[in-house]
C-alpha positions as CSV (number, residue, x, y, z in Angstrom):
1,M,-22.5,-29.2,-74.8
2,P,-22.7,-26.9,-71.8
3,L,-21.4,-27.8,-68.2
4,T,-24.9,-28.0,-66.8
5,L,-25.5,-31.0,-68.7
6,A,-22.2,-32.9,-67.4
7,V,-22.4,-36.1,-65.4
8,P,-21.4,-35.5,-61.7
9,G,-17.9,-37.2,-61.0
10,E,-17.0,-37.4,-64.6
11,Q,-13.9,-35.5,-65.9
12,N,-14.6,-33.2,-69.0
13,I,-12.3,-31.0,-70.8
14,I,-13.4,-27.4,-71.3
15,K,-13.7,-26.6,-75.1
16,R,-14.6,-23.0,-75.0
17,I,-16.1,-20.1,-73.0
18,G,-19.1,-18.1,-74.2
19,G,-20.4,-14.8,-73.0
20,N,-19.3,-11.3,-73.4
21,A,-15.6,-10.3,-72.7
22,E,-16.3,-9.4,-69.1
23,V,-17.9,-12.8,-68.3
24,R,-15.1,-14.6,-70.2
25,A,-12.4,-12.8,-68.3
26,H,-14.2,-13.5,-64.8
27,L,-14.3,-17.3,-65.7
28,Q,-10.6,-17.2,-66.9
29,N,-9.5,-15.7,-63.6
30,L,-11.4,-18.7,-61.8
31,G,-9.5,-21.2,-63.9
32,F,-12.0,-22.0,-66.5
33,V,-9.8,-22.0,-69.7
34,S,-10.0,-24.0,-72.8
35,G,-8.1,-27.3,-72.4
36,A,-8.6,-27.4,-68.5
37,V,-10.1,-30.4,-66.8
38,V,-13.2,-29.8,-64.8
39,T,-15.3,-32.2,-63.0
40,V,-18.9,-31.5,-61.5
41,I,-18.9,-32.6,-57.9
42,C,-22.6,-31.8,-57.2
43,S,-25.7,-29.8,-58.6
44,M,-28.0,-28.1,-56.5
45,G,-31.0,-26.5,-58.0
46,G,-29.2,-26.0,-61.2
47,N,-26.2,-24.2,-59.4
48,L,-22.9,-26.2,-59.8
49,I,-20.1,-27.1,-57.5
50,V,-17.0,-27.9,-59.7
51,N,-13.4,-28.9,-59.3
52,V,-11.2,-27.1,-61.7
53,K,-7.4,-26.8,-61.3
54,D,-7.4,-28.4,-57.8
55,A,-10.0,-25.9,-56.5
56,R,-13.7,-26.3,-55.7
57,I,-15.7,-23.5,-57.2
58,A,-19.3,-22.8,-56.9
59,V,-20.9,-21.6,-60.3
60,S,-24.4,-20.4,-60.9
61,R,-26.5,-22.0,-63.6
62,E,-26.0,-19.0,-65.9
63,M,-22.3,-19.2,-65.7
64,A,-22.3,-22.7,-66.3
65,Q,-24.1,-22.6,-69.3
66,K,-21.5,-20.4,-70.9
67,I,-18.7,-23.1,-70.2
68,Y,-18.7,-25.6,-73.0
69,I,-17.3,-29.1,-72.6
């Protein structure tokens, strides 16, 4: 399921990253890689603030839909 459907506060493991090569490379540079633990901190208007690799990152709804947990 996409990251946008995750329950806030619950830890999830990233299964795969979708999108074109440029989008995947951008997300990998931010720390979104297969096998990484990601936690949704809060959701505001569809956009997410997530904790991945001990860093808090804001992700747009479009980008979050490309991250599968």
